[in-house]
C-alpha positions as CSV (number, residue, x, y, z in Angstrom):
1,M,31.4,72.7,168.8
2,T,30.8,69.5,166.7
3,S,32.3,66.3,168.1
4,A,34.4,64.1,165.9
5,D,31.5,61.6,165.3
6,E,28.9,64.2,164.4
7,T,28.2,65.5,160.9
8,P,28.4,69.4,160.7
9,V,25.0,71.0,160.1
10,R,24.6,71.9,156.4
11,V,23.2,75.4,155.8
12,G,22.2,76.9,152.5
13,V,21.5,80.5,151.7
14,F,19.1,81.4,148.9
15,G,18.1,84.5,146.9
16,L,19.1,87.1,144.3
17,L,22.5,87.4,145.9
18,G,25.6,88.6,144.1
19,S,23.5,90.1,141.4
20,G,24.5,93.7,141.9
21,N,22.0,94.7,144.6
22,L,23.9,96.0,147.6
23,G,20.9,95.6,150.0
24,N,20.5,91.9,149.2
25,D,24.2,91.2,149.7
26,G,24.2,93.2,153.0
27,S,21.4,90.9,154.3
28,L,23.5,87.9,153.3
29,E,26.5,89.4,155.1
30,A,24.5,89.8,158.3
31,V,23.3,86.2,158.2
32,L,26.8,84.9,157.5
33,G,28.1,87.0,160.5
34,Y,25.4,85.3,162.7
35,L,26.3,81.8,161.5
36,R,30.1,82.3,161.9
37,A,29.5,83.7,165.5
38,E,26.9,81.3,166.7
39,H,27.3,78.2,164.5
40,P,31.0,78.2,163.3
41,E,30.8,74.4,162.7
42,A,28.1,74.9,160.0
43,V,29.0,74.2,156.4
44,V,27.5,77.0,154.3
45,D,26.9,77.4,150.6
46,A,24.5,79.4,148.4
47,L,21.9,79.0,145.5
48,C,21.9,82.5,144.1
49,G,21.7,84.9,141.2
50,G,25.5,85.7,141.0
51,P,27.4,82.7,142.3
52,E,30.9,83.9,141.2
53,A,30.4,87.2,143.0
54,V,29.2,85.5,146.2
55,T,32.1,83.1,146.2
56,T,34.6,85.8,145.6
57,R,33.3,88.2,148.2
58,F,32.0,85.9,151.0
59,G,34.2,82.8,150.4
60,I,31.4,80.2,150.3
61,P,30.6,77.8,147.4
62,A,27.7,79.0,145.3
63,T,25.4,77.5,142.6
64,R,23.5,79.5,139.9
65,L,19.9,80.0,140.8
66,H,18.5,79.2,137.3
67,W,19.6,76.7,134.7
68,N,18.8,79.2,132.0
69,R,21.5,81.8,132.0
70,A,19.2,84.2,130.2
71,E,16.4,83.9,132.7
72,Y,16.0,87.7,133.3
73,R,16.3,88.8,129.7
74,T,13.3,89.4,127.6
75,A,12.6,86.5,125.3
76,S,11.1,87.3,121.9
77,R,12.4,84.6,119.6
78,A,11.1,81.1,119.6
79,G,14.4,79.6,120.7
80,A,14.7,81.9,123.7
81,I,11.1,81.3,124.7
82,A,11.6,77.5,124.5
83,A,14.8,77.8,126.6
84,K,12.9,79.6,129.3
85,G,10.2,77.0,129.4
86,L,12.7,74.2,129.6
87,G,14.6,76.0,132.3
88,K,11.4,76.1,134.5
89,L,11.2,72.3,134.3
90,V,14.9,71.7,134.8
91,D,14.9,74.1,137.8
92,V,12.3,71.9,139.6
93,F,14.9,69.1,139.8
94,R,18.0,71.4,140.3
95,T,16.3,73.1,143.2
96,A,15.2,69.9,144.9
97,A,18.6,68.3,144.5
98,W,20.2,71.4,146.1
99,V,17.7,71.5,149.0
100,R,18.2,67.8,149.7
101,R,21.9,68.4,150.5
102,H,21.0,70.7,153.4
103,D,19.6,70.6,156.9
104,V,18.6,74.2,156.9
105,V,18.0,76.8,154.2
106,I,17.9,80.5,155.0
107,V,16.4,83.3,152.8
108,P,18.2,86.3,154.3
109,G,16.0,89.4,154.4
110,M,15.2,91.0,151.0
111,G,11.7,91.8,149.7
112,V,11.0,88.3,148.6
113,L,7.3,88.3,149.4
114,E,6.5,91.6,147.6
115,A,6.1,93.0,144.1
116,T,6.7,96.7,144.8
117,L,9.1,96.8,141.8
118,P,8.4,95.2,138.4
119,L,8.2,91.4,138.8
120,R,7.1,88.5,136.7
121,P,5.5,85.5,138.4
122,W,7.7,82.9,136.7
123,G,10.9,84.6,137.7
124,F,11.9,84.8,141.4
125,P,8.4,84.1,142.9
126,Y,8.5,80.7,141.1
127,A,12.1,80.0,142.3
128,L,11.1,80.8,145.9
129,F,8.1,78.5,145.6
130,L,10.3,75.7,144.3
131,L,12.6,76.2,147.3
132,C,9.9,76.2,149.9
133,A,8.0,73.2,148.3
134,S,11.2,71.2,148.1
135,G,12.0,72.0,151.7
136,R,8.6,70.7,152.8
137,L,8.8,67.6,150.7
138,L,12.4,66.7,151.7
139,R,12.0,67.8,155.3
140,T,14.7,70.5,155.1
141,R,13.9,73.5,157.3
142,V,13.4,76.7,155.3
143,A,13.5,80.0,157.0
144,L,12.3,83.4,155.6
145,V,14.3,85.7,157.9
146,S,13.3,89.4,158.4
147,V,11.8,89.5,154.9
148,G,9.7,92.2,153.3
149,A,6.1,91.5,152.1
150,A,3.3,93.4,150.5
151,E,-0.2,92.6,149.2
152,I,0.1,91.5,145.5
153,G,-2.6,92.1,142.9
154,N,-1.3,89.8,140.1
155,R,-3.0,86.5,140.8
156,P,-0.2,84.1,139.7
157,T,2.4,86.0,141.7
158,R,0.1,86.3,144.7
159,A,-0.5,82.5,144.7
160,L,3.2,81.6,144.4
161,V,4.1,84.0,147.2
162,R,1.3,82.9,149.4
163,W,2.2,79.2,149.1
164,S,5.9,79.9,149.5
165,A,5.2,81.6,152.9
166,R,2.9,78.8,154.0
167,L,5.4,76.1,153.2
168,A,8.3,77.7,155.0
169,T,9.3,76.4,158.4
170,Y,10.0,79.8,159.9
171,R,8.9,83.3,159.0
172,S,9.8,86.7,160.4
173,Y,9.2,90.1,158.8
174,R,11.1,93.4,158.8
175,D,8.0,95.5,159.6
176,A,4.5,95.0,160.8
177,Q,3.0,96.0,157.4
178,S,4.7,92.9,155.9
179,R,3.2,90.6,158.4
180,D,-0.2,92.2,157.9
181,A,0.1,91.8,154.2
182,M,0.7,88.1,154.5
183,R,-2.2,87.7,156.8
184,A,-4.4,89.5,154.3
185,M,-3.2,87.1,151.6
186,G,-4.3,84.1,153.6
187,V,-1.2,83.1,155.6
188,D,-1.5,82.2,159.3
189,T,0.9,84.7,160.9
190,A,0.0,84.0,164.6
191,R,3.5,82.7,165.4
192,D,5.4,85.1,163.1
193,E,7.5,87.9,164.6
194,V,8.6,91.3,163.4
195,Y,12.2,92.4,163.7
196,P,14.3,95.1,162.2
197,D,15.9,94.6,158.8
198,L,19.0,92.4,158.9
199,A,21.2,95.2,157.7
200,F,20.9,96.8,161.2
201,A,23.1,93.9,162.4
202,L,26.0,95.2,160.3
203,P,28.8,97.2,161.9
204,T,29.1,100.9,161.2
205,P,32.3,102.9,160.3
206,R,32.4,104.1,163.9
207,E,32.5,100.5,165.1
208,W,35.3,99.8,162.6
209,G,37.3,102.5,164.4
210,I,37.6,104.9,161.4
211,P,38.2,108.5,162.7
212,C,35.6,111.0,161.7
213,S,38.4,113.2,160.1
214,E,39.1,110.3,157.7
215,L,35.5,109.9,156.8
216,V,35.1,113.6,156.0
217,G,38.2,113.4,153.8
218,E,36.5,110.7,151.7
219,L,34.2,113.4,150.3
220,G,37.0,115.4,148.9
221,E,35.5,118.8,148.5
222,A,33.4,118.8,151.6
223,P,34.2,121.9,153.7
224,S,35.2,121.7,157.3
225,G,32.3,123.8,158.4
226,P,28.7,124.5,157.3
227,P,27.2,124.2,154.8
228,G,28.1,120.5,154.8
229,A,27.9,117.7,152.2
230,V,24.7,116.0,151.2
231,C,24.5,112.4,150.0
232,V,21.8,111.7,147.4
233,G,21.0,108.0,146.9
234,V,19.4,107.4,143.4
235,M,17.6,104.6,141.7
236,D,16.6,103.6,138.2
237,F,13.0,103.9,139.3
238,H,10.0,103.3,137.0
239,G,7.4,102.4,139.5
240,G,6.1,98.9,140.4
241,N,4.1,96.1,138.9
242,D,0.9,98.2,138.8
243,D,2.6,101.2,137.1
244,R,3.8,99.6,133.9
245,A,1.5,101.7,131.8
246,R,3.1,104.9,133.0
247,A,6.6,103.7,133.9
248,E,8.3,106.2,131.7
249,E,6.3,109.1,133.1
250,I,7.2,108.1,136.6
251,Y,10.8,107.8,135.8
252,R,10.9,111.2,134.1
253,R,9.2,112.9,137.0
254,Y,11.5,111.3,139.5
255,L,14.6,112.2,137.6
256,D,13.6,115.7,136.8
257,G,12.7,116.4,140.4
258,T,15.9,115.0,141.6
259,I,17.9,117.0,139.1
260,R,16.2,120.2,140.3
261,F,16.9,119.4,143.9
262,V,20.6,118.7,143.3
263,R,20.9,121.8,141.1
264,T,19.5,124.0,143.9
265,L,21.9,122.5,146.5
266,V,24.8,123.2,144.2
267,E,23.7,126.8,143.6
268,E,23.8,127.2,147.4
269,G,27.4,125.9,147.5
270,R,26.5,122.5,148.9
271,P,28.7,119.5,147.9
272,V,26.6,116.6,146.6
273,R,27.6,113.0,146.6
274,L,25.6,110.7,144.3
275,L,25.2,107.1,145.6
276,T,23.7,104.0,144.0
277,G,22.3,100.8,145.5
278,D,22.3,98.6,142.4
279,E,24.4,98.3,139.2
280,C,21.4,99.5,137.2
281,D,21.4,102.9,139.0
282,A,24.5,104.1,137.1
283,S,22.4,105.5,134.3
284,V,20.6,107.8,136.7
285,V,23.9,109.1,138.1
286,A,25.1,109.8,134.6
287,A,21.9,111.7,133.8
288,I,22.3,113.9,136.9
289,L,26.0,114.6,136.3
290,D,25.2,115.5,132.7
291,A,22.4,117.9,133.8
292,V,24.2,119.5,136.7
293,D,27.7,120.3,135.4
294,S,29.5,121.3,138.6
295,P,32.7,120.2,140.5
296,L,30.5,120.2,143.6
297,V,28.6,117.1,142.3
298,T,30.6,113.8,142.5
299,A,29.6,110.2,142.4
300,A,30.7,107.2,144.5
301,E,31.0,103.6,143.3
302,P,30.0,101.7,146.4
303,S,30.3,97.9,146.2
304,S,28.8,97.1,149.6
305,L,26.6,98.5,152.3
306,A,29.8,99.2,154.2
307,D,30.9,101.5,151.4
308,L,27.5,103.3,151.6
309,M,27.7,103.7,155.3
310,K,31.2,105.2,155.1
311,E,29.9,107.8,152.6
312,M,26.8,108.6,154.6
313,A,28.7,108.8,158.0
314,A,30.7,111.7,156.4
315,A,27.6,113.6,155.3
316,D,25.5,116.2,157.1
317,T,22.3,114.9,155.5
318,V,21.1,112.1,153.2
319,V,18.2,112.0,150.7
320,A,17.7,108.6,149.3
321,I,15.1,106.3,147.6
322,R,16.4,102.8,147.8
323,Y,15.3,101.0,151.0
324,H,18.8,99.9,152.0
325,N,20.3,103.3,151.3
326,L,17.8,104.6,153.9
327,I,18.9,101.9,156.3
328,C,22.6,102.8,155.8
329,A,21.9,106.5,156.7
330,L,19.7,105.6,159.7
331,K,22.3,103.0,160.9
332,T,25.1,105.7,160.8
333,G,22.8,108.2,162.7
334,T,22.7,110.6,159.7
335,P,19.4,112.5,159.3
336,V,17.8,111.2,156.1
337,L,14.8,112.2,153.9
338,A,13.2,109.3,152.1
339,L,11.9,109.4,148.6
340,S,9.3,106.7,149.3
341,Y,8.1,104.3,146.6
342,A,6.5,101.7,148.9
343,A,5.0,101.3,152.4
344,K,8.1,99.6,153.6
345,S,10.0,102.9,153.4
346,D,7.4,104.8,155.3
347,A,7.3,102.0,158.0
348,L,11.1,102.1,158.3
349,M,11.3,105.9,158.7
350,D,8.4,105.9,161.2
351,R,10.1,103.1,163.2
352,M,13.3,105.1,163.4
353,G,11.5,108.4,164.4
354,L,11.7,110.2,161.1
355,G,8.2,109.4,159.8
356,A,7.6,113.1,159.0
357,Y,10.4,113.1,156.4
358,C,9.0,111.1,153.5
359,H,8.3,112.3,150.0
360,P,6.5,110.3,147.3
361,A,9.0,109.0,144.7
362,R,6.3,108.8,142.0
363,E,5.3,112.5,142.4
364,V,8.6,114.2,143.2
365,D,8.0,118.0,143.7
366,A,11.4,119.7,144.0
367,D,10.0,122.7,145.8
368,R,8.2,120.6,148.5
369,L,11.3,118.3,148.7
370,L,13.5,121.3,149.4
371,E,11.1,122.5,152.1
372,Q,11.2,119.1,153.8
373,F,15.0,119.0,153.5
374,R,15.4,122.3,155.2
375,A,13.1,121.3,158.0
376,L,15.1,118.1,158.4
377,E,18.3,120.0,158.7
378,K,17.0,122.3,161.3
379,R,16.3,119.3,163.6
380,S,19.6,117.6,162.8
381,A,21.0,117.4,166.3
382,E,17.8,116.2,167.8
383,L,17.3,113.6,165.1
384,R,20.8,112.3,165.5
385,Q,20.1,111.6,169.2
386,T,16.8,109.9,168.3
387,L,18.6,107.7,165.8
388,T,21.2,106.7,168.4
389,E,18.5,105.5,170.7
390,R,16.5,103.7,167.9
391,N,19.7,101.9,166.7
392,L,20.4,100.6,170.2
393,A,16.8,99.2,170.3
394,A,17.2,97.6,166.8
395,A,20.4,95.9,167.9
396,R,18.7,94.4,170.9
397,Q,15.8,93.2,168.8
398,L,18.1,91.6,166.2
399,K,20.0,89.8,169.0
400,H,16.6,88.3,170.0
401,Q,15.9,87.4,166.4
402,F,19.1,85.4,166.1
403,T,18.4,83.6,169.4
404,A,14.9,82.7,168.1
405,L,16.4,81.6,164.8
406,T,18.8,79.2,166.5
407,A,16.0,77.7,168.6
408,A,13.9,77.2,165.4
409,L,16.6,75.9,163.0
410,F,19.3,74.5,165.2
411,P,17.5,72.8,168.1
412,A,20.5,70.5,168.9
413,A,22.9,73.4,169.1
414,D,20.5,75.4,171.2
415,H,20.1,72.5,173.6
416,A,23.8,72.1,173.9
417,H,24.2,75.8,174.5
418,A,21.6,75.7,177.3
419,L,23.4,72.7,178.9
420,Q,26.7,74.6,178.9
421,E,25.1,77.6,180.6
422,A,23.2,75.4,183.2
423,P,24.7,75.4,186.8
């Protein structure tokens, strides 16, 4: 604890938080849980995309990430373009002023060092660079904790991401591919560690003490015996940065394949529950509901990873595309088939013992997807046991991650803790 004459450590959290992406907010929730358990004296606030949502949900003060409120809207008129340019300049001083008020800034998880989805260099990559450069100049420790990374072809984005990583005080990655990608982009990763995604630190419905009967009841029409319910996690998916020329083709193929898959399950009498991971995914849910008109197809409106886990814990099987939807299924021990759009999904599934159950999201083949789905269900009992073991290992690794984080960012607290434990 902090003595009366000591100033509490000031911790900032940074990222596209509170902006509708459940995975990003789940990573924040995990870090706040760590801070409240290990550093309850810390004064915490955020610089983020959705400050009102973060304050409402997590109870911490929050500041808007960008001065320009229209930062992520397409600018076509001269006034909008000028406002964006001015915003980039203003954000230099706003970010530095915010960083100066902190002893430590944590970037909690998220794919902040990748461009696997469409991304402009002067959006979030620029904001992250300003954060890390300000931290280095003002001697505020900046930590990139269990983040995702991937090699980036676009030269401006690549440069901003590379320098952000170099300027950070602490780096850890959520898979080995991320660390390899940063090494390939010229970052010295000799001291960087790999740990599971932060969302694996969140509690599951079983740990909340919710009875299984109550979880099954949440699905409404799910029968008490086989065939059981299937959760299908969807995404407004148009490919990544390198796919802009065929973005609509990729989206159409993904959507058509998913619709065919859902329709076949319904024809077999299987209840299907559609799940999102971001506010923008609602249009995909609407398209599937319109195409497959059946009372067996229902849609949830999850507002957190906890909501997603509750849905998935009640299902027999999950098919999902979003990275954190996959994590929620894996975390609850529910067999899952991944519609993989990036190497991070393949790495996650392989790490959890389900590497054989990945299907390319850009080339969805409904017949092949159904074949993989049936193979997955045949091994359900075996895979549930595998997931139990892998989840225990992930929990141990994340405990080590938080110990390492304390040593790197809170040396005074770590020293005090060591003295308390000394004989």
